[in-house]
Each structure stands twice: as C-alpha cells, then as structure tokens.
C-alpha positions as CSV (number, residue, x, y, z in Angstrom):
1,M,-113.2,186.5,42.9
2,A,-113.3,189.8,44.6
3,S,-109.8,190.0,45.8
4,V,-108.7,189.1,41.6
5,L,-109.7,193.0,40.8
6,A,-108.5,194.4,44.2
7,E,-104.8,196.1,44.7
8,G,-102.0,194.4,46.3
9,T,-101.7,191.1,47.8
10,T,-104.8,189.4,49.3
11,V,-104.0,185.8,51.3
12,I,-106.6,183.2,52.0
13,E,-106.6,180.9,54.5
14,D,-108.3,177.5,55.5
15,A,-108.9,178.2,51.7
16,A,-111.7,175.0,50.6
17,C,-109.6,172.5,48.5
18,E,-113.2,171.3,46.3
19,P,-112.3,170.9,42.4
20,E,-114.6,173.7,41.7
21,V,-112.6,176.2,43.4
22,V,-109.7,174.9,41.1
23,D,-112.1,174.8,37.8
24,L,-113.1,178.3,38.7
25,T,-109.2,179.7,39.7
26,N,-107.9,178.5,36.6
27,F,-110.4,179.9,34.8
28,L,-110.3,183.5,36.2
29,N,-106.7,183.1,35.6
30,K,-107.1,182.4,32.2
31,M,-108.5,186.1,32.5
32,G,-105.9,187.5,33.2
33,A,-105.8,186.8,37.4
34,R,-102.8,185.9,39.4
35,I,-103.5,183.4,41.5
36,E,-101.5,180.9,43.1
37,G,-102.6,177.4,45.6
38,A,-105.9,176.5,44.6
39,D,-105.7,173.2,45.7
40,T,-104.5,173.8,49.3
41,P,-105.7,175.8,52.1
42,R,-103.5,179.1,51.4
43,I,-104.6,181.1,48.7
44,I,-102.5,184.1,47.4
45,V,-104.0,186.7,44.7
46,E,-102.2,189.4,43.5
47,G,-104.7,191.9,42.0
48,V,-105.1,192.6,38.4
49,K,-106.2,196.0,37.5
50,E,-108.3,194.0,34.9
51,L,-109.5,191.0,33.6
52,H,-110.4,189.9,29.6
53,G,-112.5,187.6,27.8
54,A,-111.3,183.6,28.1
55,E,-112.7,180.6,26.8
56,H,-113.1,177.8,29.4
57,E,-115.0,174.2,29.9
58,V,-116.3,174.0,33.5
59,I,-115.7,170.5,35.1
60,S,-118.8,168.4,35.7
61,D,-120.7,168.5,39.0
62,R,-119.5,166.0,41.3
63,I,-122.3,165.8,43.3
64,E,-124.7,165.9,40.5
65,A,-123.0,163.0,39.2
66,G,-123.2,161.3,42.7
67,T,-127.0,162.3,43.2
68,F,-127.3,159.9,39.7
69,L,-124.9,157.0,40.9
70,V,-127.0,156.8,44.1
71,A,-130.3,157.2,42.4
72,G,-129.0,154.1,40.4
73,A,-128.3,152.4,43.5
74,I,-131.5,153.4,44.8
75,S,-133.8,152.2,41.9
76,G,-131.2,149.0,41.1
77,R,-131.0,150.4,37.5
78,R,-127.9,150.3,35.6
79,V,-127.1,154.2,35.1
80,T,-124.5,155.9,33.5
81,I,-123.3,159.4,33.7
82,A,-121.4,160.8,31.2
83,R,-118.3,163.2,31.8
84,A,-118.1,162.5,35.0
85,R,-114.7,163.0,36.5
86,Y,-114.5,159.5,38.5
87,D,-110.8,161.4,39.9
88,Q,-113.3,163.4,42.2
89,L,-115.8,161.6,42.8
90,T,-113.5,158.7,44.8
91,A,-115.3,159.1,48.3
92,V,-118.7,158.5,47.0
93,T,-117.7,155.7,44.3
94,N,-115.7,154.2,47.2
95,A,-119.2,154.1,49.9
96,L,-121.0,152.7,46.5
97,E,-118.2,150.0,46.2
98,A,-119.1,148.9,50.3
99,C,-122.5,149.1,49.6
100,G,-122.2,146.3,47.5
101,F,-122.8,147.9,43.9
102,S,-120.4,147.6,40.4
103,L,-118.7,150.4,39.4
104,T,-116.7,150.8,36.1
105,R,-114.9,153.7,33.8
106,T,-115.2,153.5,30.4
107,N,-114.7,157.1,27.6
108,G,-114.8,159.7,30.6
109,A,-118.3,157.9,31.9
110,I,-119.4,156.4,34.8
111,T,-121.8,153.2,35.1
112,I,-123.5,151.5,38.4
113,Q,-124.6,148.7,38.6
114,S,-126.4,146.3,41.5
115,K,-124.5,143.0,42.1
116,G,-126.9,142.0,44.4
117,A,-127.4,141.2,47.7
118,V,-126.9,145.6,49.5
119,R,-124.9,146.2,52.3
120,S,-124.7,148.9,54.7
121,L,-121.9,150.8,56.0
122,D,-120.3,153.5,58.3
123,L,-120.6,157.3,56.8
124,R,-119.0,160.5,58.0
125,T,-118.7,163.5,55.8
126,A,-115.7,165.6,55.7
127,P,-113.7,168.3,53.5
128,Y,-112.5,167.0,50.5
129,P,-111.4,164.5,49.1
130,G,-113.2,163.2,51.7
131,F,-116.7,161.9,51.5
132,P,-118.5,165.3,50.6
133,T,-122.1,166.5,53.5
134,D,-123.7,167.6,50.7
135,M,-123.9,164.0,49.2
136,Q,-124.7,162.5,52.9
137,A,-128.5,162.9,52.5
138,Q,-128.5,161.0,49.3
139,M,-126.5,157.6,51.3
140,K,-129.1,157.9,53.9
141,L,-131.8,155.2,54.6
142,D,-134.1,154.8,56.9
143,E,-136.2,151.9,57.8
C-alpha cells in the first residue's frame, strides 16, 4: 500500500496470492493506483502522486465463512453462509466433503449438513489456493 504513493516502481517478489490481496489491489486501482500482477507472486507497483475516492464492495472473508461451515459440521446442524465465495473456499469445502459432509451452493450461499458418519482426514496447510493455515485449528479434533 505504501508503494502506491512512492516515487518510481516497486517490485514485490514472492507476494501472497490470496483473494484478499487481489481485492485490495482492485480497490487501490479504482482509486488511481497502478498495480499489476496481484494474483501472481510478482506484483509491480508504479507510484502515483495521489489517489482519489472510489466505490468498492469488499469480498467476503473466506476464513470467517470456513469457520462457520466447520461450526455447522461440529454442531451437526444445517448451516447456510450467505455471500460466501465457493471458488475461494474449495480447499475448505473439499476437506469437509472428504470428512463426509454435504455442501450445496445456491444463489451465492453455501450450506453444510451432515450425511451421517464422519471420517477423519490427513490435512496439510499450504499457500493459497491450498488449505489455509488459519483454518487448521477449526479442523482439529482431539479425542
């Protein structure tokens, strides 16, 4: 964010590729920033003199949505999350389906419900689009 108003060109190597980074870049570009490569590990920022106002709808929080889906799984209740981006939650939804839960998508919402028996799985975190580290605790069950 600081490089947007810095003089010259800033190159960020090994940048995070999460949807939140892309969303922030989209917002800053609407305000007059010049940023390229937000969904890649290499982001290039051309500094500008100033930014201007812009309207922007922030994307939903995938960790929050995933946490509520896991809460539904834990409680055995049917839970529906509105405004959830299924395409940004595939690592979490795939893990929940592998555990035996049913997930459905309808009109921008995701619903989880139990299908009966629950299975364990071997889970490893990874950079986006892999399973998010911030969701690991929610998936852990000590017996």
